[in-house]
MILO-177098 format. One record per residue (C-alpha): residue in three letters; chain; x, y, z. Coordinates in Angstrom, 3 decimals. Layout:
- ala:A:X:Y:Z
...
This chain:
- unk:A:0.884:-15.281:0.543
- unk:A:-1.266:-14.930:-2.879
- unk:A:0.902:-15.749:-6.173
- unk:A:0.683:-12.424:-8.463
- unk:A:2.425:-12.244:-11.769
- unk:A:5.260:-9.483:-11.453
- unk:A:5.865:-7.353:-14.353
- unk:A:8.339:-5.393:-12.480
- unk:A:9.057:-5.671:-9.342
- unk:A:12.491:-4.110:-6.991
- unk:A:15.521:-5.483:-6.136
- unk:A:14.735:-8.136:-3.082
- unk:A:15.211:-6.819:0.313
- unk:A:16.356:-9.124:3.653
- unk:A:14.422:-8.760:6.626
- unk:A:16.953:-6.525:8.170
- unk:A:16.121:-4.046:5.573
- unk:A:12.330:-4.534:6.463
- unk:A:13.049:-3.840:9.950
- unk:A:14.903:-0.712:9.329
- unk:A:11.751:0.533:7.204
- unk:A:9.525:-0.520:9.975
- unk:A:11.992:1.952:12.125
- unk:A:12.226:4.998:10.402
- unk:A:8.182:5.075:9.425
- unk:A:7.874:4.572:13.098
- unk:A:5.325:1.356:12.343
- unk:A:5.639:-2.788:12.823
- unk:A:4.094:-4.082:9.776
- unk:A:1.141:-6.754:9.836
- unk:A:3.081:-10.288:9.085
- unk:A:1.243:-10.238:5.342
- unk:A:2.669:-7.500:4.394
- unk:A:6.110:-8.349:5.409
- unk:A:6.320:-11.013:3.688
- unk:A:5.129:-9.462:0.322
- unk:A:7.876:-6.452:0.556
- unk:A:9.962:-9.665:1.255
- unk:A:8.962:-11.906:-1.678
- unk:A:7.909:-9.299:-3.698
- unk:A:9.381:-5.503:-2.916
- unk:A:6.816:-3.906:-4.482
- unk:A:6.454:-2.881:-8.359
- unk:A:3.723:-3.319:-10.938
- unk:A:1.998:-6.704:-10.960
- unk:A:-0.380:-8.326:-13.949
- unk:A:-2.979:-8.216:-11.118
- unk:A:-2.820:-4.304:-10.815
- unk:A:-6.536:-3.351:-11.804
- unk:A:-8.580:-2.456:-8.903
- unk:A:-11.861:-1.605:-8.695
- unk:A:-13.969:0.621:-6.818
- unk:A:-17.826:0.736:-7.017
- unk:A:-18.078:2.324:-10.615
- unk:A:-13.953:3.237:-11.319
- unk:A:-11.141:0.988:-12.249
- unk:A:-7.619:2.348:-12.126
- unk:A:-3.753:0.830:-11.782
- unk:A:-1.711:0.444:-8.634
- unk:A:1.562:0.185:-8.419
- unk:A:2.913:-1.347:-5.228
- unk:A:5.389:1.192:-2.977
- unk:A:9.000:-0.790:-2.170
- unk:A:12.018:-0.472:-0.414
- unk:A:14.574:1.281:-2.582
- unk:A:13.398:1.863:-6.490
- unk:A:11.188:4.787:-8.003
- unk:A:8.563:4.608:-5.496
- unk:A:9.786:4.111:-2.248
- unk:A:8.093:3.647:0.157
- unk:A:10.246:5.299:2.802
- unk:A:10.024:8.672:0.609
- unk:A:6.259:8.505:-0.638
- unk:A:5.659:7.887:3.257
- unk:A:7.732:11.126:4.224
- unk:A:6.406:13.063:1.307
- unk:A:2.278:12.669:2.505
- unk:A:3.436:12.830:6.034
- unk:A:0.804:14.810:7.851
- unk:A:-1.967:14.510:5.078
- unk:A:-2.613:11.060:5.828
- unk:A:-4.438:9.620:9.251
- unk:A:-1.897:8.606:11.749
- unk:A:-0.585:4.610:11.956
- unk:A:-1.704:4.689:8.138
- unk:A:0.801:3.680:5.511
- unk:A:0.973:4.037:2.405
- unk:A:2.079:0.930:0.038
- unk:A:0.733:1.341:-3.297
- unk:A:-0.348:4.246:-5.699
- unk:A:-2.089:4.591:-9.374
- unk:A:-1.109:6.703:-12.222
- unk:A:-3.442:9.871:-10.924
- unk:A:-1.572:9.915:-6.978
- unk:A:-4.033:8.782:-5.274
- unk:A:-2.681:5.833:-2.551
- unk:A:-3.332:2.670:-1.256
- unk:A:-2.590:2.165:2.354
- unk:A:-2.415:-0.056:5.023
- unk:A:-4.267:0.430:8.274
- unk:A:-1.332:0.197:11.352
- unk:A:-3.162:1.265:13.865
- unk:A:-4.200:-0.751:16.491
- unk:A:-7.869:-1.033:16.635
- unk:A:-10.354:-3.041:14.516
- unk:A:-8.786:-1.588:11.575
- unk:A:-5.602:-3.272:11.530
- unk:A:-4.072:-4.624:8.679
- unk:A:-6.858:-3.250:6.550
- unk:A:-6.829:-1.672:3.094
- unk:A:-7.848:2.155:2.042
- unk:A:-7.776:4.333:-0.627
- unk:A:-6.819:7.949:-0.272
- unk:A:-7.850:10.147:-2.499
- unk:A:-6.205:13.292:-3.022
- unk:A:-8.732:15.558:-3.752
- unk:A:-10.660:14.724:-1.450
- unk:A:-7.780:15.213:1.370
- unk:A:-9.534:16.909:4.686
- unk:A:-7.157:18.256:7.370
- unk:A:-6.732:16.899:9.934
- unk:A:-6.880:13.885:8.107
- unk:A:-9.203:10.604:9.555
- unk:A:-9.600:7.111:9.397
- unk:A:-12.976:7.749:8.264
- unk:A:-11.909:9.976:5.354
- unk:A:-10.974:6.882:3.885
- unk:A:-12.463:4.880:1.807
- unk:A:-12.141:1.007:2.776
- unk:A:-11.204:-1.716:0.192
- unk:A:-10.546:-4.504:2.266
- unk:A:-10.517:-5.953:5.460
- unk:A:-6.817:-7.083:5.057
- unk:A:-3.834:-7.069:2.758
- unk:A:-4.064:-10.274:1.587
- unk:A:-8.265:-9.947:1.143
- unk:A:-6.684:-7.159:-0.735
- unk:A:-4.223:-8.687:-3.042
- unk:A:-7.065:-11.432:-3.703
- unk:A:-9.445:-8.740:-5.075
- unk:A:-6.816:-7.174:-7.726
- unk:A:-8.034:-8.119:-11.169
- unk:A:-5.808:-8.735:-14.407
- unk:A:-5.592:-5.651:-16.389
- unk:A:-6.263:-6.209:-19.758
- unk:A:-3.774:-3.974:-21.465
């Protein structure tokens, strides 16, 4: 697991709680994402700056419970995201960072979903690929100079 510098995180969770979230969402998280939830349970980190082409945005990670609840946000966007893609973070404008849990070559890849580019029906090809893995995504985040 890549070490992050927390500014604000949610209350710790157990592996049983993470398993219950998987069941509620109908998915199986990748090992790296489960480890992230068990270590940090989402929140805001110094490493929050995501660079996308010529654009930058700050990311808040969803967690279990708390203000940006993983289950609540994913239910809110149900049907608007491709199947087997789970929102794991969001930026101030309401765009989402998503983790692919599809049983294909995209498994554990991280994507960016722009709300204004929403298509129906949603397809993974409509998302912007950020990284081939969750760990690679974490490694690509930069500290915000705020």
